[in-house]
C-alpha positions as CSV (number, residue, x, y, z in Angstrom):
1,M,105.3,62.5,-112.5
2,K,105.0,58.7,-110.6
3,L,105.7,60.6,-107.1
4,S,102.0,62.3,-107.8
5,L,100.2,59.6,-109.3
6,Q,101.4,57.5,-105.8
7,V,100.2,60.6,-104.0
8,V,97.0,60.7,-105.4
9,S,96.5,57.0,-105.3
10,S,97.0,56.9,-101.7
11,M,94.6,59.7,-100.8
12,L,91.7,57.7,-102.6
13,I,92.6,54.5,-101.0
14,L,92.4,56.3,-98.1
15,A,89.3,58.2,-98.8
16,I,87.5,54.7,-99.9
17,A,88.5,53.2,-96.1
18,I,87.2,56.3,-94.6
19,L,83.7,55.8,-96.7
20,A,83.7,52.4,-95.4
21,C,84.0,52.8,-91.9
22,G,81.2,55.5,-91.5
23,A,79.3,53.0,-93.4
24,Q,79.9,50.3,-90.7
25,A,79.2,53.1,-88.5
26,P,75.4,53.1,-87.2
27,A,74.4,56.8,-87.3
28,T,73.0,58.1,-83.3
29,A,69.7,60.0,-83.3
30,S,70.0,62.9,-80.5
31,P,67.6,62.3,-77.6
32,D,65.7,65.5,-78.7
33,V,64.8,64.4,-82.7
34,V,63.8,60.6,-80.7
35,G,61.1,62.4,-78.3
36,T,60.1,64.7,-80.8
37,A,58.8,61.6,-83.2
38,I,56.6,60.0,-80.5
39,A,55.3,63.0,-79.6
40,G,54.1,63.6,-82.9
41,T,52.3,59.6,-83.3
42,Q,50.5,60.9,-80.1
43,Q,49.3,63.7,-81.6
44,A,48.5,62.0,-84.5
45,Q,46.1,59.0,-82.6
46,A,44.7,61.6,-80.5
47,L,43.6,64.0,-83.6
48,A,42.8,60.2,-85.2
49,Q,40.8,59.2,-81.8
50,A,39.2,63.1,-81.7
51,T,37.4,62.7,-85.1
52,V,36.0,59.6,-84.6
53,N,34.4,61.1,-81.6
54,S,33.5,64.5,-83.0
55,S,31.5,62.2,-85.8
56,A,29.9,60.5,-83.2
57,L,28.5,63.5,-81.4
58,T,26.9,64.8,-84.7
59,A,24.9,61.6,-85.2
60,M,22.5,61.9,-82.4
61,P,19.4,60.2,-81.7
62,A,15.8,60.8,-82.7
63,T,14.0,62.1,-80.0
64,P,11.0,59.9,-79.1
65,T,8.0,61.4,-79.8
66,P,5.1,60.4,-77.5
67,G,2.2,60.0,-80.3
68,P,-1.7,60.3,-79.8
69,T,-3.2,58.7,-76.8
70,I,-3.8,55.1,-77.1
71,E,-7.3,54.0,-75.8
72,Y,-6.3,50.7,-74.8
73,V,-9.7,49.7,-74.6
74,N,-10.0,49.4,-77.9
75,L,-7.1,47.2,-79.0
76,T,-7.0,43.3,-79.0
77,E,-5.1,41.7,-76.6
78,E,-2.9,40.7,-79.3
79,E,-2.5,44.0,-80.7
80,L,-1.7,45.3,-76.9
81,A,0.7,42.5,-76.9
82,A,2.4,43.7,-80.2
83,L,2.9,46.5,-78.6
84,I,4.9,45.4,-75.7
85,E,6.9,43.6,-78.2
86,D,8.1,46.8,-80.3
87,A,8.5,49.2,-77.1
88,V,11.3,46.1,-76.0
89,A,12.6,45.9,-78.9
90,E,12.7,49.4,-79.3
91,A,14.3,49.6,-75.4
92,V,17.0,46.8,-76.3
93,S,18.2,48.9,-79.7
94,A,18.6,52.3,-77.8
95,T,20.1,50.3,-74.8
96,T,22.6,48.9,-77.8
97,Q,22.7,52.6,-78.5
98,A,23.5,54.0,-75.4
99,T,26.4,51.6,-74.4
100,T,27.9,52.5,-77.7
101,A,27.9,55.9,-77.0
102,V,30.1,55.6,-73.8
103,T,32.3,53.5,-75.5
104,T,32.8,55.5,-78.2
105,T,33.4,58.4,-76.0
106,T,35.8,56.7,-73.5
107,T,38.0,54.7,-76.1
108,D,40.8,57.5,-74.9
109,D,40.4,57.2,-71.2
110,A,38.7,60.9,-71.2
111,V,36.1,62.3,-71.1
112,T,34.3,66.2,-72.1
113,A,31.5,67.9,-71.5
114,E,30.2,67.6,-74.5
115,E,30.6,64.1,-74.8
116,V,28.8,63.4,-71.3
117,A,25.7,65.0,-72.7
118,Y,26.4,63.3,-76.3
119,V,25.9,60.5,-74.3
120,Y,23.0,61.3,-72.5
121,E,21.1,61.6,-75.5
122,Y,21.3,58.1,-75.3
123,Y,20.3,57.5,-72.1
124,Y,16.8,59.2,-72.3
125,Y,16.4,57.6,-75.3
126,A,16.5,54.1,-73.7
127,D,15.2,54.9,-70.8
128,Y,11.8,56.7,-72.8
129,Y,11.7,53.4,-74.0
130,V,12.0,51.1,-71.0
131,E,9.4,53.5,-69.1
132,Y,6.9,52.9,-71.8
133,A,6.9,49.3,-71.9
134,E,6.3,49.4,-68.0
135,D,3.6,51.2,-68.9
136,L,1.8,48.7,-71.2
137,M,2.7,45.9,-69.0
138,A,0.5,47.5,-66.1
139,E,-2.1,48.0,-69.0
140,Y,-2.2,44.3,-70.1
141,Y,-2.5,43.7,-66.6
142,A,-5.3,45.7,-65.9
143,L,-7.2,44.4,-68.5
144,Y,-6.0,40.3,-68.3
145,A,-4.7,39.2,-65.7
146,D,-8.0,37.7,-64.5
147,L,-8.1,35.8,-67.6
148,A,-4.6,35.2,-68.8
149,T,-2.4,32.7,-67.3
150,D,1.0,31.2,-69.2
151,M,0.9,35.5,-70.7
152,I,1.1,36.7,-67.3
153,A,3.8,34.7,-66.4
154,E,5.7,35.3,-69.5
155,L,4.9,39.4,-68.7
156,N,6.2,38.3,-65.1
157,A,10.0,37.4,-66.5
158,I,9.7,40.1,-69.2
159,E,9.1,43.0,-66.5
160,A,12.2,41.1,-64.7
161,E,14.2,42.0,-67.4
162,V,13.2,45.1,-67.6
163,A,13.6,46.1,-63.9
164,Q,17.3,44.8,-64.2
165,L,17.7,46.2,-67.5
166,N,16.5,50.0,-65.9
167,E,19.0,49.4,-62.8
168,T,21.7,49.2,-64.8
169,L,20.4,52.4,-66.8
170,T,19.9,54.4,-63.9
171,S,23.9,53.2,-62.9
172,I,25.5,54.8,-66.3
173,D,23.0,58.0,-64.7
174,S,25.0,58.4,-61.6
175,S,28.1,57.7,-63.8
176,L,27.8,60.6,-66.1
177,Q,25.9,62.8,-63.3
178,Q,29.4,62.4,-61.0
179,I,31.8,62.5,-64.0
180,N,29.8,66.0,-65.1
181,S,30.1,67.2,-61.7
182,T,33.2,66.8,-62.0
183,L,33.5,68.8,-64.8
184,Q,31.8,71.5,-64.2
185,Q,34.9,71.8,-60.9
186,G,37.0,72.2,-63.6
187,L,38.9,69.1,-62.8
188,A,40.2,66.2,-64.0
189,V,37.9,62.9,-64.8
190,A,39.3,60.4,-62.7
191,E,40.5,56.9,-64.5
192,E,37.8,55.2,-61.3
193,S,34.8,57.1,-63.0
194,I,35.4,56.3,-66.5
195,A,35.6,53.0,-65.8
196,Q,32.5,52.8,-63.4
197,L,31.2,53.7,-66.6
198,E,32.2,51.4,-68.7
199,A,31.3,48.8,-66.4
200,A,28.0,50.3,-65.8
201,A,27.4,50.0,-70.1
202,Q,28.7,46.9,-70.7
203,Q,26.0,45.7,-67.5
204,A,23.4,47.2,-69.6
205,Q,24.0,45.7,-72.7
206,T,24.4,42.8,-70.6
207,N,21.1,43.0,-70.0
208,A,19.4,44.4,-72.6
209,Q,20.9,40.9,-74.5
210,E,18.7,38.9,-71.7
211,L,15.5,40.8,-72.4
212,Q,15.8,40.4,-75.8
213,A,15.9,36.3,-75.4
214,Q,13.2,36.6,-72.5
215,A,10.7,38.6,-75.2
216,Q,11.3,36.7,-78.4
217,D,8.7,33.8,-77.6
218,M,5.9,36.6,-76.1
219,I,3.5,36.0,-78.9
220,A,3.7,32.9,-79.3
221,V,3.1,32.1,-76.1
222,L,0.2,34.2,-76.2
223,Q,-1.2,32.5,-79.6
224,A,-0.8,29.5,-77.8
225,E,-2.8,30.7,-74.7
226,Q,-5.8,31.8,-76.9
227,Q,-6.1,28.8,-78.7
228,T,-6.3,26.8,-75.4
229,R,-8.8,28.8,-73.8
230,V,-10.8,28.4,-77.0
231,D,-10.6,24.5,-76.7
232,Q,-11.6,24.3,-73.2
233,L,-14.9,26.4,-74.0
234,S,-15.7,24.1,-77.0
235,Q,-16.0,20.9,-74.4
236,I,-18.6,22.8,-72.1
237,Q,-21.7,21.1,-73.1
238,P,-25.4,22.3,-72.5
239,N,-27.4,21.8,-69.3
240,N,-30.5,23.8,-69.1
241,I,-32.0,23.6,-72.0
242,P,-34.8,25.9,-73.0
243,T,-38.4,24.2,-73.7
244,D,-40.3,26.5,-77.1
245,K,-39.4,29.5,-78.7
246,I,-40.1,31.8,-75.7
247,G,-37.7,30.0,-73.4
248,A,-34.8,29.9,-76.5
249,L,-35.3,33.9,-77.0
250,Q,-34.9,34.5,-74.0
251,S,-32.0,32.3,-72.4
252,A,-30.0,34.1,-75.7
253,F,-31.4,37.5,-73.8
254,E,-29.8,36.4,-70.7
255,F,-26.2,35.5,-72.8
256,V,-26.9,38.8,-74.2
257,D,-27.0,40.8,-71.2
258,F,-24.2,38.8,-69.2
259,A,-21.8,39.3,-71.5
260,N,-22.4,43.2,-71.2
261,T,-22.6,42.9,-67.7
262,A,-19.5,41.0,-66.9
263,M,-17.6,43.5,-69.7
264,G,-18.6,46.8,-67.4
265,D,-15.7,47.4,-66.2
266,N,-13.6,46.2,-70.0
267,K,-12.4,43.2,-69.0
268,L,-13.4,39.3,-68.5
269,S,-11.8,37.1,-66.1
270,R,-11.9,33.0,-66.9
271,D,-14.9,32.3,-64.4
272,E,-17.0,35.0,-66.3
273,L,-16.5,33.6,-69.2
274,T,-16.8,30.0,-68.5
275,N,-20.1,30.9,-67.0
276,L,-21.0,33.3,-70.6
277,T,-19.9,30.3,-72.6
278,Q,-22.4,27.9,-70.5
279,L,-25.5,30.3,-70.8
280,G,-24.5,30.8,-75.0
281,K,-24.4,26.8,-75.4
282,N,-27.4,26.3,-73.6
283,A,-29.2,28.9,-76.2
284,Q,-27.7,27.6,-78.7
285,A,-29.6,24.6,-78.3
286,G,-32.6,26.3,-77.5
287,F,-32.4,27.7,-81.0
288,Q,-31.3,24.8,-83.0
289,Q,-34.4,23.0,-81.3
290,F,-36.8,25.2,-81.1
291,G,-36.2,28.0,-83.3
292,G,-37.4,27.4,-86.7
293,A,-39.8,29.1,-88.7
294,G,-43.2,29.2,-88.2
295,A,-42.8,27.6,-84.3
296,G,-44.0,30.8,-82.5
297,G,-45.2,29.3,-79.5
298,G,-47.0,32.4,-78.3
299,L,-45.3,35.1,-80.1
300,G,-46.5,37.7,-82.2
301,A,-47.0,37.7,-85.6
302,G,-43.8,38.6,-86.8
303,R,-41.4,36.8,-84.1
304,A,-43.7,33.7,-85.1
305,D,-42.5,33.4,-88.6
306,A,-38.4,33.9,-88.1
307,D,-36.0,31.5,-87.9
308,L,-33.9,31.8,-85.4
309,T,-31.8,28.6,-85.9
310,Q,-29.6,30.9,-88.4
311,F,-28.4,32.7,-85.5
312,S,-27.2,29.5,-83.3
313,G,-23.5,29.8,-84.9
314,K,-23.7,33.5,-83.0
315,F,-22.9,31.9,-79.9
316,D,-19.7,30.0,-80.5
317,E,-18.4,33.1,-82.8
318,I,-19.1,35.8,-79.5
319,T,-17.7,33.4,-77.1
320,A,-14.3,32.7,-79.3
321,Q,-14.1,36.3,-80.0
322,F,-14.0,37.2,-76.4
323,A,-11.4,34.3,-75.3
324,R,-9.1,35.4,-78.2
325,G,-8.7,38.8,-76.4
326,Q,-10.8,40.1,-79.4
327,M,-12.7,42.6,-77.0
328,P,-13.8,45.4,-78.9
329,Q,-14.9,43.0,-81.8
330,A,-17.0,40.3,-79.6
331,K,-18.3,43.9,-78.4
332,G,-19.5,44.7,-81.6
333,N,-20.9,41.5,-82.9
334,L,-22.5,41.4,-79.3
335,S,-24.5,44.4,-80.0
336,Q,-25.1,43.8,-83.5
337,F,-26.9,39.9,-82.2
338,E,-29.0,42.2,-79.7
339,G,-30.5,43.9,-82.5
340,S,-30.8,40.7,-84.5
341,L,-32.8,39.8,-81.5
342,G,-35.7,42.2,-81.7
343,D,-37.5,42.9,-78.9
344,R,-37.5,40.6,-75.6
345,P,-39.9,38.5,-75.5
346,S,-42.3,37.9,-72.5
347,R,-44.9,35.0,-71.5
348,P,-48.4,35.5,-72.3
349,R,-51.1,35.9,-69.4
350,G,-51.9,32.6,-67.8
351,G,-48.8,30.9,-68.7
352,G,-48.4,29.4,-71.7
């Protein structure tokens, strides 16, 4: 019996020793198991990236829809500038979206045909607003190049930034075309081609930020220049004051005729605005001095009693509207004022 217990005890001690030795020795995993684990991790990462790309591909930008045709001559200078500001802001935003689309599709260092089409949607969106901004600036030049100075300089700087942005968008287009051509041939897209696309996108984003910074004070520049025009014109004094009521009325019609002629091409130069203001100052002085009721001076009975002094402020009002680029309002005001003046006066035979 004692022998049996000793045997059992020895066997237990031996088993414990074996287990202890096994616990101290690290287990060695087979190479196949390690390779399978790594492959599984890579596959999970690829699937996660594919999910991100797939989600992005469903978020397509809205296709720009051209609105109704705008007659730019019917807009004020400030309204046209506001359109330019909005178009520039849209171009910046669309470019940012396009660069984000590039980053999203190239994160996995591969580009598919579907992803090329996806990026192109954003490219077209940005390209549309860049071209729209350029067209609007061309309209401003056509209407206000002879009147504005500071604003023209500001737009020249903005236009230069827009041109830079357009150039980098063209680089994105070229990279996409190269990648698409490779895919159509059934070949793998080279890392160099993807790197070029990413570099073009980064440059486009930089240009967009520079454009945004350049355009941020455009409206302030315009408003300051408009006020400067008004202030300069207010310094003009009469230099040929009419000598009677007929002369005062005639000078008023000279003012109206000059304005209508000057605006025949739907634009006004700085010299034309200065000359118009001078005519207005002369006519205004005549109205104030001879325009009182009853001072007919040879006019018809109805005209003799007319009080023209009530219209003396119209000359400054109309010229100020022209100076502020409020062309539609100024032309409407001018037409209404001409109707208020009645028939054109003429000197009776024999002088007087």
